[in-house]
C-alpha positions as CSV (number, residue, x, y, z in Angstrom):
1,M,38.8,79.1,-52.5
2,K,37.6,77.2,-55.4
3,D,35.6,78.3,-58.9
4,T,32.1,77.0,-58.3
5,L,31.8,75.7,-61.7
6,T,34.8,74.1,-62.1
7,G,36.9,73.1,-58.8
8,L,39.8,74.9,-60.0
9,D,41.6,77.6,-58.1
10,Q,40.2,81.1,-57.8
11,Y,42.5,83.4,-59.6
12,E,44.0,84.9,-57.1
13,V,45.0,82.0,-55.1
14,F,46.5,81.1,-58.3
15,L,48.6,83.6,-58.3
16,Q,50.0,83.1,-54.8
17,K,50.9,79.5,-55.5
18,L,52.5,80.4,-58.7
19,E,54.4,83.1,-57.0
20,K,55.8,80.9,-54.3
21,E,56.9,78.5,-57.3
22,L,58.8,81.1,-58.9
23,E,60.8,82.1,-55.9
24,Q,62.2,78.5,-55.8
25,I,62.3,78.0,-59.3
26,G,65.9,76.4,-59.4
27,E,67.0,74.8,-62.7
28,D,63.6,73.8,-64.0
29,R,61.3,76.0,-65.8
30,I,57.4,77.5,-65.4
31,T,55.4,77.1,-67.9
32,I,51.8,79.3,-68.1
33,V,49.4,78.2,-70.6
34,Y,46.6,80.9,-70.9
35,T,43.9,79.7,-73.2
36,D,40.0,80.7,-74.2
37,I,37.3,79.4,-76.2
38,K,36.8,80.9,-79.6
39,H,33.2,81.2,-80.3
40,F,31.9,79.9,-76.9
41,K,29.5,82.7,-76.5
42,Y,27.6,80.9,-79.4
43,I,27.4,77.8,-77.7
44,N,25.4,79.5,-74.8
45,D,23.3,81.7,-77.2
46,T,22.4,78.7,-79.6
47,Y,22.4,75.9,-76.9
48,G,21.9,77.5,-73.5
49,Y,23.9,77.9,-70.6
50,K,23.8,74.5,-69.0
51,V,25.2,73.0,-72.3
52,G,27.8,75.7,-71.8
53,D,28.7,75.1,-68.5
54,A,29.1,71.2,-69.2
55,L,31.7,72.3,-72.1
56,L,33.5,74.4,-69.9
57,K,33.8,71.2,-67.0
58,D,34.4,69.1,-69.8
59,F,37.4,71.3,-71.0
60,V,38.9,71.3,-67.4
61,A,38.7,67.7,-67.2
62,G,40.7,67.3,-70.2
63,F,43.6,69.3,-69.0
64,M,43.8,68.0,-65.2
65,E,44.3,64.8,-66.6
66,R,48.1,65.6,-66.9
67,K,48.4,66.4,-63.1
68,E,52.3,65.3,-63.0
69,F,53.0,68.4,-65.0
70,I,50.3,71.1,-63.7
71,I,51.3,72.9,-60.7
72,C,48.3,75.2,-60.2
73,A,45.1,75.9,-62.5
74,A,42.4,78.6,-62.4
75,R,39.7,80.0,-64.4
76,V,40.3,83.6,-64.8
77,Y,36.8,84.2,-66.0
78,S,33.7,82.8,-68.4
79,D,36.0,80.9,-70.9
80,N,39.6,81.9,-70.2
81,F,41.8,79.0,-68.3
82,V,45.0,79.4,-67.3
83,V,47.6,76.3,-66.2
84,A,50.8,76.9,-64.5
85,G,53.2,73.9,-64.9
86,R,57.3,72.6,-64.6
87,L,59.5,71.4,-67.1
88,S,62.4,69.9,-66.3
89,A,66.1,71.1,-67.6
90,D,66.5,68.3,-69.9
91,G,62.7,68.0,-70.8
92,P,61.3,69.4,-74.2
93,T,62.6,72.8,-75.5
94,N,59.9,75.7,-75.4
95,E,59.2,75.2,-78.9
96,E,58.4,71.5,-78.5
97,F,56.6,72.1,-75.6
98,R,54.2,74.8,-77.8
99,E,54.0,72.2,-80.5
100,L,52.8,69.5,-78.3
101,I,50.1,71.8,-76.7
102,H,49.3,73.0,-80.2
103,R,48.9,69.1,-81.0
104,V,46.6,68.4,-78.0
105,N,44.6,71.8,-78.9
106,Q,43.7,70.2,-82.4
107,E,42.9,66.5,-81.1
108,R,40.5,68.0,-78.5
109,E,39.0,70.8,-80.7
110,T,37.8,68.1,-83.3
111,Q,36.4,66.1,-80.1
112,F,34.4,69.3,-79.1
113,R,33.0,69.9,-82.4
114,E,31.6,66.3,-82.9
115,K,30.2,66.4,-79.2
116,Y,28.8,70.1,-79.4
117,L,27.7,70.0,-82.7
118,N,29.8,73.2,-83.9
119,S,32.7,73.0,-86.2
120,R,33.8,76.9,-85.4
121,L,35.0,76.2,-81.5
122,Q,38.7,76.8,-81.1
123,F,41.2,76.8,-78.3
124,C,43.4,80.1,-78.4
125,T,46.5,79.3,-76.1
126,G,49.5,81.5,-75.5
127,I,52.2,80.3,-73.6
128,S,55.0,81.9,-71.6
129,V,58.2,80.3,-70.1
130,T,60.0,81.7,-67.2
131,D,63.2,80.5,-66.2
132,K,65.9,81.6,-63.5
133,N,67.6,84.0,-66.3
134,S,64.2,85.6,-67.2
135,R,63.9,89.2,-66.7
136,S,61.0,88.8,-64.2
137,L,60.2,86.3,-61.9
138,D,56.7,87.7,-60.6
139,A,53.8,85.6,-61.2
140,E,51.3,88.6,-62.9
141,T,54.1,89.5,-65.4
142,A,54.2,85.6,-66.4
143,V,50.6,85.4,-66.9
144,S,50.5,88.7,-68.6
145,N,52.8,87.5,-71.4
146,A,50.7,84.2,-71.8
147,N,47.4,86.4,-71.8
148,L,49.5,88.5,-74.8
149,A,50.4,85.3,-76.5
150,R,47.1,84.3,-76.2
151,K,45.4,87.5,-78.0
152,V,47.8,87.0,-80.9
153,A,46.9,83.5,-81.2
154,K,43.1,84.4,-81.6
155,D,43.8,87.3,-84.4
156,M,45.6,84.3,-86.3
157,E,43.7,82.3,-88.8
158,N,45.7,78.9,-88.7
159,D,48.0,78.8,-85.8
160,S,45.8,78.5,-82.2
161,C,49.0,78.3,-80.2
162,V,51.4,81.2,-79.8
163,L,54.8,81.2,-77.6
164,F,55.4,84.4,-75.7
165,D,58.7,86.3,-77.2
166,Q,59.8,89.9,-76.4
167,S,58.8,91.2,-79.8
168,M,55.5,91.2,-78.7
169,M,56.3,94.0,-76.5
170,E,56.7,96.0,-79.6
171,G,53.2,95.2,-80.5
172,I,52.3,96.5,-77.4
173,R,54.3,99.7,-77.4
174,R,52.6,100.2,-81.3
175,E,49.0,99.8,-80.1
176,V,49.6,102.3,-77.2
177,E,51.0,104.9,-79.9
178,I,48.0,104.2,-82.5
179,T,45.1,104.3,-80.0
180,S,46.7,107.6,-78.0
181,S,46.5,109.0,-81.5
182,I,43.3,108.4,-82.5
183,P,41.5,111.4,-80.6
184,K,43.8,113.8,-82.3
185,A,43.7,111.9,-85.8
186,L,39.8,112.7,-85.3
187,A,39.7,116.4,-84.6
188,Q,42.5,116.8,-87.4
189,K,40.2,114.9,-90.3
190,E,43.0,112.8,-90.9
191,F,40.6,109.9,-91.5
192,K,39.3,109.4,-95.0
193,V,36.6,108.1,-96.3
194,Y,37.1,105.8,-99.5
195,F,34.7,104.4,-101.8
196,Q,34.2,101.0,-103.3
197,P,31.6,100.8,-106.4
198,K,29.3,98.3,-106.5
199,I,28.5,97.3,-110.3
200,D,24.8,95.8,-111.2
201,T,25.7,92.9,-113.1
202,D,23.0,93.1,-115.8
203,T,24.0,97.0,-116.9
204,L,27.3,97.1,-115.5
205,E,26.3,100.4,-114.4
206,L,27.2,102.2,-110.9
207,I,24.3,101.2,-108.2
208,G,26.3,101.9,-105.1
209,A,29.5,101.9,-103.1
210,E,30.7,100.7,-100.0
211,A,32.3,103.3,-97.9
212,L,35.8,102.4,-96.3
213,V,37.9,104.4,-93.8
214,R,41.6,105.1,-94.6
215,W,43.9,106.8,-92.0
216,Q,46.4,109.3,-93.8
217,K,48.8,111.1,-91.7
218,P,49.7,114.8,-92.3
219,D,52.8,113.9,-94.0
220,G,50.8,112.0,-96.4
221,S,51.7,108.2,-95.0
222,F,48.9,106.1,-94.3
223,V,48.3,103.8,-91.4
224,Y,46.6,100.6,-93.0
225,P,43.2,99.4,-91.8
226,D,44.7,96.0,-91.2
227,E,47.1,97.5,-88.4
228,F,44.7,99.9,-86.7
229,I,41.1,98.4,-87.1
230,P,42.0,95.6,-84.7
231,L,43.4,98.0,-82.4
232,I,40.7,100.2,-81.7
233,E,38.0,97.4,-81.8
234,R,39.8,96.2,-79.0
235,S,40.0,99.6,-77.3
236,G,36.4,100.5,-77.8
237,Q,37.5,103.7,-80.2
238,V,36.2,102.1,-83.5
239,V,32.9,103.5,-82.5
240,D,34.2,106.8,-82.6
241,V,36.0,106.4,-86.0
242,D,32.5,104.4,-87.4
243,Y,30.4,107.5,-86.0
244,Y,32.6,109.8,-88.0
245,V,32.6,107.7,-91.2
246,Y,28.9,107.7,-90.8
247,R,28.6,111.6,-90.8
248,E,30.7,112.1,-93.2
249,V,28.7,110.0,-95.7
250,F,25.7,111.4,-94.5
251,S,26.8,114.7,-95.3
252,F,28.4,113.9,-98.4
253,L,24.8,112.2,-99.5
254,A,23.2,115.7,-98.4
255,N,24.9,117.9,-100.2
256,R,24.9,115.9,-103.7
257,L,21.3,115.8,-103.1
258,K,21.0,119.9,-102.3
259,E,23.2,120.3,-105.3
260,G,20.9,118.4,-107.4
261,K,23.7,115.8,-108.3
262,K,23.3,112.1,-108.7
263,V,23.5,109.8,-105.7
264,V,23.9,106.2,-105.2
265,P,23.2,104.2,-102.0
266,V,26.0,103.6,-99.7
267,S,27.0,101.0,-97.1
268,L,28.4,101.5,-94.1
269,N,30.3,98.7,-91.8
270,V,29.2,98.1,-88.5
271,S,31.8,96.7,-85.7
272,R,30.8,93.9,-83.1
273,V,31.5,96.7,-80.3
274,H,28.2,98.5,-81.6
275,L,26.1,95.6,-80.3
276,Q,27.6,96.0,-76.8
277,K,25.4,98.8,-76.0
278,M,23.2,99.5,-79.4
279,H,24.0,103.1,-79.3
280,I,24.3,102.8,-82.9
281,L,20.4,103.1,-83.6
282,E,19.8,106.6,-81.7
283,F,22.9,108.0,-83.3
284,V,21.9,106.9,-86.7
285,K,18.2,108.4,-86.0
286,G,19.9,111.6,-85.2
287,L,21.7,111.6,-88.5
288,L,18.8,110.7,-90.7
289,E,17.0,113.7,-88.7
290,E,20.0,116.2,-89.1
291,F,20.8,115.4,-92.9
292,Q,17.2,114.5,-93.8
293,I,18.6,112.3,-96.7
294,P,16.4,109.3,-97.6
295,C,16.9,106.1,-96.0
296,S,17.1,104.2,-99.0
297,L,20.8,105.9,-99.6
298,V,22.4,104.2,-96.7
299,E,22.8,100.4,-95.6
300,F,24.6,98.7,-92.9
301,E,26.7,95.8,-93.2
302,L,27.6,93.4,-90.8
303,T,30.2,90.7,-91.1
304,E,28.9,86.9,-91.0
305,S,30.9,86.3,-87.6
306,I,29.7,89.0,-85.8
307,Y,26.0,87.3,-86.7
308,L,27.4,84.4,-85.4
309,D,28.7,85.5,-82.2
310,N,25.9,87.9,-81.3
311,T,22.8,86.7,-82.8
312,E,20.5,88.2,-80.9
313,Q,22.1,91.6,-80.6
314,A,22.4,91.6,-84.3
315,L,18.7,90.5,-84.3
316,E,17.9,93.6,-82.5
317,L,19.7,96.0,-84.4
318,I,18.4,94.5,-87.5
319,K,14.8,95.1,-86.2
320,G,16.1,98.7,-85.1
321,L,17.3,99.5,-88.5
322,H,14.3,98.3,-90.2
323,K,12.3,100.5,-88.2
324,L,14.2,103.4,-89.6
325,G,13.8,102.1,-93.0
326,I,17.6,101.0,-93.5
327,K,18.7,97.6,-95.2
328,V,21.1,95.7,-93.7
329,S,23.6,93.1,-95.2
330,M,25.7,90.1,-94.0
331,D,29.2,90.8,-95.2
332,D,31.8,88.0,-95.8
333,F,28.9,85.1,-96.4
334,G,30.5,82.0,-96.3
335,S,33.6,82.7,-94.3
336,G,31.9,81.0,-91.4
337,Y,30.2,77.8,-91.0
338,S,26.8,78.3,-89.8
339,S,25.6,80.9,-92.3
340,L,22.4,78.4,-93.5
341,N,21.2,78.5,-90.1
342,L,21.5,82.2,-89.6
343,L,19.5,82.8,-93.0
344,S,16.9,81.3,-91.4
345,K,16.8,83.4,-88.2
346,L,17.7,86.7,-89.3
347,P,15.8,89.0,-91.7
348,I,18.8,90.1,-93.7
349,D,18.3,92.3,-97.2
350,I,21.5,91.4,-98.8
351,I,23.9,88.8,-98.9
352,K,27.7,89.5,-99.9
353,L,29.4,86.4,-101.1
354,D,32.9,86.1,-99.4
355,R,35.6,86.4,-101.9
356,V,36.8,82.7,-100.6
357,F,34.7,81.6,-103.5
358,L,36.8,83.5,-105.8
359,K,40.5,82.3,-105.9
360,E,43.1,83.4,-107.8
361,G,43.3,81.9,-111.3
362,E,40.2,80.1,-113.3
363,M,37.3,79.2,-111.1
364,Q,36.9,75.5,-109.6
365,E,34.1,73.7,-110.4
366,S,33.2,73.6,-106.5
367,D,33.3,77.4,-106.3
368,R,30.8,77.3,-109.2
369,I,28.4,74.7,-107.5
370,I,28.7,76.8,-104.7
371,I,28.2,80.1,-105.5
372,S,25.3,78.9,-108.4
373,C,23.6,77.3,-105.0
374,V,23.9,80.2,-102.5
375,V,22.7,82.8,-105.3
376,D,19.8,80.5,-106.0
377,M,18.7,80.3,-102.4
378,A,19.2,83.9,-102.1
379,K,16.6,84.4,-104.6
380,K,13.8,81.9,-103.3
381,L,14.6,84.1,-100.0
382,K,13.7,87.2,-101.4
383,I,17.2,88.4,-100.5
384,T,19.5,90.6,-103.0
385,S,23.0,89.0,-103.6
386,L,26.3,90.8,-104.2
387,C,29.7,88.7,-104.8
388,E,32.8,90.7,-103.6
389,G,36.4,90.2,-104.7
390,V,35.9,90.0,-108.2
391,E,39.0,90.3,-110.4
392,T,38.6,88.8,-113.4
393,Q,36.1,88.6,-116.5
394,E,35.3,85.0,-116.1
395,Q,34.2,85.5,-112.4
396,S,32.3,88.4,-113.6
397,N,30.6,86.5,-116.7
398,Y,29.9,83.7,-114.6
399,L,28.3,85.6,-111.7
400,K,26.0,87.1,-114.4
401,E,25.2,83.4,-116.0
402,V,23.9,82.5,-112.3
403,G,21.9,85.4,-111.7
404,C,24.2,87.4,-108.7
405,Q,22.7,90.7,-108.9
406,M,25.5,93.0,-108.0
407,Q,29.7,92.7,-108.2
408,Q,32.1,94.3,-106.4
409,G,35.6,93.8,-106.5
410,F,39.1,95.0,-108.1
411,Y,38.1,94.1,-111.6
412,F,35.9,97.1,-111.3
413,S,37.6,99.5,-109.0
414,R,39.6,99.6,-105.9
415,P,38.6,101.7,-103.3
416,I,38.8,105.5,-104.2
417,P,38.8,109.0,-102.7
418,R,35.7,110.7,-102.5
419,E,36.6,113.1,-105.4
420,V,37.3,110.4,-107.7
421,F,34.2,108.9,-106.9
422,E,32.0,111.8,-107.6
423,N,33.8,112.1,-111.2
424,L,32.9,108.3,-111.6
425,I,29.0,108.9,-110.7
426,E,28.8,111.7,-113.2
427,K,29.9,109.3,-115.9
């Protein structure tokens, strides 16, 4: 049985063939190379499924050229592929093999980016190696290990090819520990909302804030966002955590208004998971009705990568929020490679220039030019500009010089607890 698009084995057939090979492994090593194509969805959404299908066929043709190495191969689903190969005992070491696959990936990425006009395409590969001394010789475990390494590779910025090792299993145990703790942590209000101030460039006054979540355990220790956010995004629990934060912020604003105290607009982050079902619009509408706060006091931020990978869904969300009277910003603007194209398609209200333009030390002339051009472009498009990651007075002064309207960063304030933020508002 074959995959109709690529001609590769169906996954079930692949597993059967691999199982037979593992049963008679001998002195050789069996390698599993599991690869997916990062940002493939953008190709389908931008150029159509016909181009996407051609790309997949192209990809398969490339690795099937190495027939002397390949035992069997399958398309697991969509743009996920798995290849089983054989290495002799005196062949390259496991690490040398990983380096070889990494080089091949880089070469082919360059070819594909030129051919398919997309500079973000990346091949993310996980490799597992099984020999006669391995703890487990069954096919599903071998593939699962390679897939786990692929997930690690996909989360890495630079290295797109990772070799499985047993320490990754500890990562799985930690993931299970964290995800299983989320319901209890929500019930016990272990998640705290911190606020990072936004500053008016001309007056240096506090004119807004970004709401950020922190997880503080009962013993006072913290589970940091870099650790738990990626995990709950994968599990889908980020929706529950986001809704918790949204409710806390709406309640915070409503209480201050009720008490006649000063308030400033607060922006809330949106995970890509929300775009799958779009329940977020009904939830936000419900919060507006429940707390009766002006819609001008909340804003929603989507990262540039979310717009790139989910353009149509992002557009639907923006339109829905605009109907509610809520502004939408593009976070991390400039961290990707298709931002300008997106701005022509999406009715963004605010762009947040990524901190990548504000490197440590003195500002580089190239960064000054880019920031100036982006701010000028935003002004002409009637989009508000905000630069995040401001850490020095030199950076702040330059942003004022080029007309960037808002600033955010450690130079002004780190994310702070609610009580501290309230004191800051009153100043």
